[in-house]
N, C-alpha and C positions, 0 to 999 in steps of 0.2 A: 425460468432460469434456475430456480432453486432445485427443481427436479433433475435437471441436467447435471448440475453440480453434485447433487446427491448420488446419482448414478455413477458419475465419474469417480467420486470417492469410494463408492462400493466396489467398482471394478478395480481400482488401484489397490484397495485393501486386499481383495481376493488374490490379485496377481502377486502382491508382496508376500502373502501368506503361502501361496503355492511355491514360489521360488525359494522362500526361506525354509519350508519343510523339505523341499528337494535337496537344498544345499546342506542342511544340518542332519537330516535323518536318512532319506531315501538313497542318496548317493553314497553314503557311508556303509549302509547295510546291504542293500539289494542290488546295486549296480555293478556289473562286471566292467572290465576295461572296454571302452567303445571304439577307441581309435580317433575320436573327436577331441581336439586339443583342449577346448574349453571345458567340456564335460569331464574329461579325465583330470584336468586341473582341479575342478571342484571336488571330484571324488577323492583325490589324494591330499587335498588341503586339510590341515588340522587347525589353522588359526583364523584365516579370513572368512571361513564359512559362518562363523558366529560374530566376528567383529564388524563386518560390513552391514549386516542387518541391524545390529545394535546402534551403529552410527546413524542410520536413517531414522530410527526412533528418537534418538537424542536430538537430531537436527530438527525434526518436526516439533518436538516439545520446546526447544529453544526458540524456534521461529514463532510459536504461539505465545510464549512468554514475552518476546520482543513486541509482538503486535499488541498484546494486552497492556504492556507498559506505555506504548505509544498512545493508546486510547485513554488511559488514565492521565497522561500528561496533557493531552489536548482538551479533555473534557473535565478535568478535575480542578 
């Protein structure tokens, strides 16, 4: 079970990194207009390309702190 969870976290982390690098770097420097609505929105965006990935990091950190506080409350 722990191996499956570990692989799931590894795959999610790699996916998150690839999407983040594409949104922040690749789409701004190397991508021409594609005609695809979502890809062109990511390319032309100046604000959400960095805001949304940072929200995910903060959400994960706050969820971990919430879980840790619950464990301290139950076992402390």
